[in-house]
Every structure is written in structure tokens, then in C-alpha cells.
C-alpha positions in Angstrom: 159.1 145.8 164.3 158.8 149.6 164.5 159.0 151.3 167.8 155.6 153.1 167.7 154.4 153.1 171.3 155.4 155.1 174.4 155.0 154.6 178.2 153.7 157.4 180.4 154.4 156.8 184.1 152.4 158.7 186.7 153.8 158.2 190.2 151.0 160.0 192.1 150.2 160.4 195.8 148.9 156.9 196.5 149.7 154.8 193.4 151.9 154.5 190.3 150.3 153.9 186.9 152.2 153.0 183.8 150.2 153.3 180.6 151.4 152.3 177.1 150.0 154.8 174.5 149.7 154.6 170.8 150.1 157.7 168.6 146.4 158.6 168.8 146.4 158.7 172.6 144.7 155.3 173.0 145.8 153.2 176.0 147.2 149.9 174.8 148.2 148.4 178.2 148.2 149.5 181.8 150.0 148.5 185.0 149.1 149.9 188.5 150.4 149.5 192.0 149.2 151.3 195.1 151.1 152.4 198.2 150.3 154.2 201.4 150.6 157.4 203.3 151.4 157.8 207.0 149.6 160.5 208.9 152.2 161.0 211.6 150.1 163.5 213.4 147.6 166.2 212.5 149.0 168.0 209.4 152.1 165.8 209.1 151.9 163.4 206.1 154.9 161.2 205.1 155.7 158.4 202.8 158.2 155.6 202.3 160.2 156.6 199.2 161.2 153.1 198.4 157.5 152.4 197.8 157.7 154.7 194.7 160.3 152.5 193.1 158.7 149.3 194.1 155.3 150.4 192.7 156.8 152.0 189.6 159.0 149.0 188.6 156.0 146.6 189.1 153.6 148.9 187.1 156.1 149.3 184.3 156.8 145.5 184.2 153.1 144.8 184.0 152.3 147.3 181.3 155.3 146.3 179.2 154.6 142.6 179.4 151.0 143.3 178.1 152.1 145.5 175.2 155.4 143.9 174.2 158.7 145.6 174.7 159.8 145.7 171.1 157.3 148.5 170.2 158.3 150.8 173.0 160.1 154.0 171.7 160.5 155.9 175.0 159.3 156.2 178.6 158.4 159.5 180.4 157.6 160.2 184.0 155.3 162.6 185.8 154.8 162.7 189.6 153.2 164.0 192.7 154.6 167.5 193.1 156.3 169.2 196.1 156.9 165.8 197.7 160.6 165.2 198.4 163.0 162.9 200.1 166.5 163.3 201.7 169.0 160.7 200.6 172.4 159.6 201.8 175.4 159.1 199.5 174.2 155.6 198.5 170.7 157.0 197.5 169.0 155.6 200.6 166.4 157.6 202.5 167.6 159.3 205.7 164.1 159.8 206.8 160.6 159.3 205.4 159.6 161.5 202.4 157.6 164.5 203.3 154.6 164.9 201.0 152.8 167.8 199.4 149.9 167.3 201.8 152.1 168.0 204.8 151.5 171.4 206.5 153.9 171.3 209.4 155.9 174.3 208.2 153.3 177.0 209.0 155.7 178.9 211.2 158.4 178.9 208.5 155.8 180.2 206.0 155.0 183.1 208.3 158.7 183.9 208.9 160.2 183.4 205.5 157.3 183.7 203.1 158.2 187.1 201.7 157.1 188.9 198.5 160.5 188.3 197.1 160.2 184.6 197.5 156.8 184.7 195.8 158.2 186.8 193.0 161.1 184.5 192.4 159.3 181.2 192.6 155.8 182.1 191.6 154.5 180.4 194.7 152.5 182.5 197.2 153.6 181.8 200.8 152.0 178.5 201.9 153.2 175.2 203.5 153.0 173.1 200.3 156.3 173.9 198.6 159.2 171.8 199.9 161.4 174.8 200.6 159.5 175.7 203.8 159.7 172.1 205.0 163.4 172.0 204.3 163.6 175.1 206.5 161.6 173.2 209.1 164.1 170.3 208.9 167.0 172.8 209.3 165.5 173.9 212.7 164.0 170.7 214.0 166.1 167.9 212.4 169.5 169.6 211.7 171.3 166.2 211.5 169.0 165.2 208.6 170.1 168.2 206.6 173.8 167.7 207.7 173.8 164.1 206.5 171.8 164.6 203.3 173.7 164.1 200.0 170.8 164.4 197.7 167.4 166.1 197.9 165.1 164.8 195.2 161.6 165.1 193.9 159.8 161.9 192.9 160.8 162.1 189.3 164.4 162.7 190.3 164.3 159.7 192.5 162.9 157.4 189.8 165.2 158.7 187.0 168.2 157.9 189.2 166.8 154.4 189.8 166.3 153.9 186.0 169.4 155.6 184.6 171.8 156.2 187.4 171.6 160.0 186.7 170.6 162.7 189.2 168.3 164.6 186.8 164.8 166.0 186.8 163.0 168.7 184.8 162.4 172.3 185.9 158.7 171.7 185.5 159.1 168.8 188.0 161.4 170.6 190.4 159.9 174.1 190.4 156.9 173.1 192.7 159.6 172.4 195.4 159.9 176.2 195.7 163.7 176.3 194.9 163.6 177.4 191.3 163.7 180.9 189.8 160.9 180.6 187.3 162.1 183.4 185.1 165.5 181.8 184.8 164.3 178.1 185.0 167.2 177.4 187.3 167.8 177.1 191.0 167.9 180.2 193.1 171.3 180.1 194.9 170.0 182.1 198.0 167.0 179.8 198.4 169.2 176.7 198.2 171.6 178.2 200.8 168.9 179.1 203.2 167.7 175.4 203.1 171.2 174.2 203.8 171.7 172.9 200.3 174.0 173.4 197.3 173.8 172.5 193.6 175.6 169.3 194.1 172.8 168.1 196.4 170.0 168.7 194.0 169.1 167.1 190.7 170.3 168.7 187.4 167.5 170.5 185.6 166.4 169.8 182.1 163.5 171.2 180.0 160.3 169.2 180.4 160.2 166.6 177.7 164.0 166.2 177.5 165.8 162.9 177.5 167.5 162.3 180.9 169.4 159.2 179.9 168.9 155.6 178.9 167.6 152.9 181.1 170.5 150.9 182.5 171.1 147.4 181.2 170.2 145.6 184.5 167.0 147.6 185.1 165.9 147.1 181.4 166.3 143.3 181.9 164.5 143.5 185.3 161.5 145.5 184.0 161.3 143.9 180.6 162.2 147.2 178.8 164.2 147.5 175.6 167.9 148.0 176.1 168.9 151.6 175.8 165.3 152.9 176.1 165.3 156.7 176.4 164.0 158.0 179.8 162.2 161.3 179.5 161.6 163.8 182.3 158.1 165.2 182.1 156.4 167.8 184.3 154.6 167.8 187.6 151.3 165.9 187.7 149.2 169.1 187.4 151.0 170.4 184.4 151.1 166.9 182.9 147.3 166.6 183.2 147.0 169.9 181.4 149.2 168.7 178.6 147.0 165.5 178.5 144.0 167.8 178.0 146.0 169.9 175.4 146.0 173.0 177.5 148.7 174.6 175.3 147.1 177.8 174.3 145.3 180.7 176.1 141.6 180.5 177.1 141.5 176.8 178.0 141.7 175.3 181.4 141.9 171.8 182.9 140.1 170.9 186.1 141.6 167.8 187.7 139.5 166.4 190.5 142.0 164.1 192.1 143.1 163.7 195.7 143.3 167.5 195.6 141.5 169.6 193.0 143.8 171.4 190.6 142.9 173.8 187.7 145.3 175.5 185.4 145.5 177.9 182.4 148.2 178.4 179.9 150.4 181.5 179.7 153.3 182.4 177.4 154.6 184.9 179.9 155.7 184.9 183.5 153.5 186.6 186.1 152.7 186.0 189.8 149.6 186.6 191.8 147.9 185.6 195.1 145.0 184.4 192.9 147.1 181.5 191.5 150.5 179.8 191.8 152.7 179.9 188.8 154.2 176.7 187.5 156.6 175.9 184.7 154.6 174.8 181.8 154.8 171.3 180.1 156.0 173.1 176.9 159.4 174.5 177.6 159.5 178.2 178.2 155.7 178.5 179.0 153.8 178.7 182.2 150.7 177.4 183.9 148.7 179.6 186.2 147.2 177.2 188.6 144.7 177.1 191.4 144.7 174.4 194.0 142.1 173.2 196.5 143.5 171.1 199.3 140.6 168.7 198.9 139.0 166.6 196.3 138.4 162.8 196.1 140.2 162.5 199.5 137.2 164.3 201.0 134.8 161.8 199.4 136.9 158.8 200.5 137.1 160.3 204.1 133.3 160.5 204.3 132.8 157.1 202.8 135.2 155.4 205.2 134.6 157.4 208.4 130.9 158.5 208.3 128.9 156.7 205.7 128.4 153.6 207.6 128.5 151.6 204.3 130.6 148.5 204.5 131.9 147.5 201.1 131.8 143.8 202.0 128.1 144.0 202.9 127.1 145.6 199.6 125.7 143.7 196.7 128.1 142.7 194.0 129.0 145.5 191.7 127.8 148.3 194.0 130.2 150.8 195.6 129.5 153.1 198.6 130.1 156.0 196.2 127.4 154.8 193.8 124.9 154.4 196.6 125.7 157.8 198.1 125.6 159.5 194.7 122.1 158.1 194.0 120.9 159.3 197.4 122.6 162.8 196.9 121.0 163.2 193.5 117.6 163.3 195.2 118.7 166.1 197.5 117.9 169.6 196.1 120.7 172.1 195.1 122.1 173.6 198.2 121.7 170.4 200.3 118.8 172.0 202.1 120.9 174.9 203.4 124.0 172.9 204.4 127.3 174.3 203.4 130.7 172.5 203.5 134.2 174.0 203.6 136.5 171.6 201.8 139.8 172.6 203.4 140.8 169.1 204.8 144.5 170.0 204.4 144.3 173.8 204.7 143.2 176.6 202.4 145.2 177.1 199.3 144.4 179.7 196.6 143.4 182.4 197.2 143.7 182.4 201.0 147.0 180.4 201.6 146.1 179.6 205.1 147.7 176.5 206.6 145.6 176.8 209.7 142.3 176.5 207.9 140.3 173.2 208.1 137.2 171.6 206.8 133.8 172.4 208.3 130.1 171.8 207.9 128.0 174.8 208.5 124.2 174.8 209.0 123.7 171.3 210.2 120.2 170.6 211.5 118.0 167.6 212.2 116.8 167.4 208.6 120.2 166.6 207.3 121.5 163.1 206.8 124.4 161.4 205.1 123.0 162.2 201.6 123.0 165.9 202.4 126.5 165.8 203.8 127.7 163.8 200.8 126.1 166.3 198.3 127.5 169.3 200.4 131.0 167.9 199.9 130.5 167.8 196.1 129.0 171.2 196.1 131.7 172.7 198.2 134.4 171.8 195.7 132.3 173.2 192.9 131.6 176.5 194.8 135.3 176.8 195.7 136.2 176.3 192.0 133.8 179.1 191.1 135.6 181.4 193.6 139.0 180.4 192.1 138.0 180.7 188.5 136.6 184.1 189.0 139.8 185.2 190.7 142.1 183.9 187.9 139.9 185.5 185.2 140.2 188.8 187.0 143.9 188.5 187.4 144.6 187.6 183.8 142.1 189.9 182.3 140.3 187.4 180.1 137.6 184.7 180.3 138.3 181.0 180.4 136.2 179.7 177.6 137.0 176.0 177.7 137.1 173.8 180.8 138.1 170.2 180.5 137.3 167.8 183.5 139.5 164.9 184.4 140.5 162.8 187.4 138.8 160.4 189.7 136.0 162.9 190.6 135.1 163.4 186.9 133.8 159.8 186.9 130.8 161.0 188.8 128.1 162.4 186.5 126.4 164.1 189.5 129.6 165.9 190.4 130.3 167.0 186.8 126.7 168.3 186.5 127.0 170.2 189.8 130.2 171.8 188.6 128.5 172.9 185.3 125.5 174.3 187.3 127.7 176.1 189.8 130.0 177.7 187.2 127.1 178.4 184.8 129.0 177.2 181.8 129.5 174.0 179.9 132.3 171.7 181.1 133.7 169.0 178.9 135.0 165.5 179.9 138.4 164.6 178.8 138.4 161.7 176.4 141.1 160.0 178.4 140.7 160.2 182.1 144.3 159.1 182.7 145.3 162.5 181.3 148.2 162.9 183.7 149.8 159.7 182.3 148.8 160.7 178.8 150.7 164.0 179.3 153.9 162.0 180.1 153.1 159.8 177.1 152.9 163.0 174.9 156.3 164.0 176.3 157.7 160.6 175.5 156.2 160.6 171.9 157.8 164.0 171.1 161.1 163.2 172.6 161.4 159.9 170.6 160.7 161.6 167.4 157.2 160.2 166.8 156.1 163.8 166.4 158.0 166.9 165.5 157.3 168.7 168.8 155.2 168.6 172.0 152.3 170.6 170.7 152.0 168.4 167.6 151.9 165.4 169.8 149.3 166.9 172.0 147.0 167.8 169.1 147.2 164.1 167.8 146.9 162.3 171.1 144.1 164.3 173.0 140.4 164.9 172.7 137.2 165.4 174.6 134.2 163.2 175.3 130.8 164.4 176.5 129.8 167.8 177.6 127.7 168.8 180.7 125.5 171.8 180.0 124.4 174.0 183.0 120.9 174.1 184.2 120.2 177.8 184.3 117.6 177.5 187.1 120.0 175.7 189.3 122.8 178.1 188.4 120.6 180.9 189.7 120.1 179.0 192.9 123.8 178.3 193.2 124.6 182.0 192.6 122.6 182.9 195.8 124.3 179.9 197.6 127.7 181.2 196.5 127.2 184.5 198.2 126.7 182.6 201.5 129.6 180.2 200.7 132.2 182.9 200.1 131.5 184.4 203.6 132.1 181.1 205.4 136.0 181.1 205.5 136.3 184.8 206.4 134.0 184.2 209.2 135.9 181.2 210.6 139.5 182.4 209.8 140.2 183.6 213.3 138.6 180.5 214.8 140.9 178.2 212.9 143.9 180.1 214.1 142.8 180.0 217.7 142.2 176.3 217.4 145.8 175.8 216.1 147.3 178.0 218.8 145.2 176.9 221.8 144.2 173.3 221.1 147.5 171.7 220.2 
């Protein structure tokens, strides 16, 4: 039997998905396992690294059993970026992994976040890159750094479990903030400042490269073919872009996941406060990316903490989100003069302020849960308008094509709000698991099913429906946007005072 299928593994913030893809980008089988986050204290978010492997191995086993192992040609992995774990010589975690959501290193950002670091890494100073958290560990947990033998991203951790090799791709590792993006290699000074050396970090390969073969015992355990090539992909944001075929200028992906990520392609390196620069999923290219520290996590928070809707008490087939969406659809644009600031985990592009937090502004007696729910959806669309305009100004060209994906894109109301706020059509990705599809594209190219990554992306991706803007509502949102863009500047000093005086 021919090996004509590939597996794309997406080890994300709260779950691992393994999807078996055919050569047209159709999902043949899926496996999924969830895991948790630990909010240690305000702004500190950690995770048990062993859960990554437990969930990944279970998801792969489930997907492979459904598809049949004999047709699998390769397996590629994408992952939650910036998250890292410190391991001992045996590969065991010395402490819990520190996630991308963790913003404890605000002091380190202010002390070490220089223009030179920005120029080298492409990352404006902010608490998300692991480098600042490693500096925090050097100061607050020196024994952790002293006893660390390996610092790995999620892909590096999983590749070692699968193959025994300490390998990742530069498009997976560069979000850690340790990589010189013009050289696609570690910066020696940044490693040294974090108490590390090359023998403590994973070897870097181009995205889409074969890291090794699955070990015999793991192949047997997971039901994989013996000697299966294991491919290193790119971080989940870049991989989602590949799954939307963002491999040429003028096209952007907008991934409404736990956080909200948008990126555009570039063939050349540049850096700006308007975006963060990432290694592209096609070797030698870049992604200019904006990031909102909020997305579906804001919706989940509202449902669980404030909606008062008990899933157990709802009629069969209904979800709290569906009920709230129906209610919010009846609320006029602008939520009757209620604005929300979506910075649940700090402000990213373009402000890079780890002290910032979420807020509702304009609450009055007329507002209820439907208004607040709609205001959350609108806030992320308004923020995206701010960011898209900033990127277009920085790159000197319009973004003509916007492809929506992620959990939030399953909401027709949210998609329509985005189109109305941006004043342009937005298209829904044909495959909503575009992040895992991006990994599948890497696997398909690496296994020789296609001649290269771009050819694989052309064959395996597509778009579904389009949401056209309501021009009358766009005019309303343009006025609302002028009010929205003044909210954060007006609260900036308040956020800092709260951090300094209310700890």
C-alpha cells in the first residue's frame, strides 16, 4: 500500500490535536486530548510538561488507529510558542513549564529589553519571549538554571520523546527570543545572559526538515510505521499561516484562538514596534505578526465566570456561547456605548505593556450580559483594526486578503463584526484546523509527496465562505473606533499604578 497520508500534530496551549491529512488537505482522522494550565498567581501561568507527551502520544495513537498506519508517510509537529521547560540530564522537568501567557518578567523587560535585542530577535520588548523569563529564573531561581541540562520548546520536547534527538526548527525556537533572525541561529550573547550554552538548547533545523525517525519502541507504542520521518514544523502562528497558504505578499491570516494572532508574509527581514518578526514556515522567509493577548479565552472567561449559564442546565445541543451569541446579535453595533479593552494577559502589539489589563468602559444600568458579551467580540475586532492599520503603514502596502481561522471563526456573528469593523471582506479558511494543516503541509513536502512547501500549500489549502462588510455598520464602527483607540492611552498610567501599589 502506498504511503500517501501525513500526520500534522498541533500541541497547543490547552490540547494536542493529531490530524491525518490526504494530499488535498482533507482530514481523514483526528485524535485529541486536553490538558490544563495552572494560574499560580496573577500573571504567572505554568504547565506540566509531561502532559504534552501524554496528550500527544494519545492523540497520535487515536488518529493513527482510525486511519491505518501503513498509509502514513511522515509526521510533523507545530506547537504553542514561547512556552519552555527546563530539564535535567534525564529529560525530566526541574520545575513546571512557563507558558507564553506568563508575564512575570516585566522588570526584566524594562531592564534588558533594548533596541539591540529587538533588532537581533525581531521581538519588541515584552514579557512573552522566554528569554526574559529565563533572566527572571537566573535572578529568582538560580538553582533551576544551575541544574538545567536542556531548555526546550514544546516541539523540542516532543521530538526528543519521539526520536531521542534534541532538535527543533528555527521557526519553532525563534519565539523564545534567543535566535538571531538574520542568521537563523542562536545569538551567543543572549544565551550567555540567560545562563545557557549551545549544549543546553536544541539543535536548529529549517522548518519542514526531517529531525529523525521515530524510535522503534515509540512506533510500537503509538501504532506508527517503523522508521517514520519526524518533521519539525513552525510555531503555531506561522503554521496556521501556512495552513491558509500565506506564502506571498498581500495576504494575512487572522487566527482567533486563545489569543488572537495575525500575520503577513515577507521575503525580507525587518523589525518594528508595529509587529513582531517571526521566522516564516518557508525556510528563509519571515512573518510580520501582530498579537492580542486575548481571544477565545476572553469568551470562555465570561461564560464561566459571569454569564450565569450552567451547561448542565441547558437543553440538549445548546451551548452557553450559542445562547449568548443569539442575545448579542440583537444588541446594536457599539453595544449601546459599552467598550471593552481585551488585554486579559497584557497589551501586546503595538503597546507592549505587560502592566495593561482588561477593562469595560461605559457601563450603565442599560447594560446586561448580552451587551458585555458583544462588547468582548467587538473589542477584539476593534483591536485588530488598530493593528492591521499599523502593519499596513509599516510595510507600505495594503493587506488585500484576510483569512479567518481558529475557534472564534466558528462564530458567524464574530466573523461579521470583524468584516464590519475592518470595512473589508474576510474569508473563512476551508479547514479550521489550519494550524495542524500547516504541520501536515510540512510533512507532505518533507516526505516527497510534493516537490516543495509552497506546492504542497497550493494543493492542500482553500477558502470557504466570505463575510462582506455592512457599510452602514462600518461607518458606525469608524466612529466607535475613534473612542476605542483612546481607552488604553487613558488607562495606561492607572494600570501601572495598580501593579505598583496593589500587589
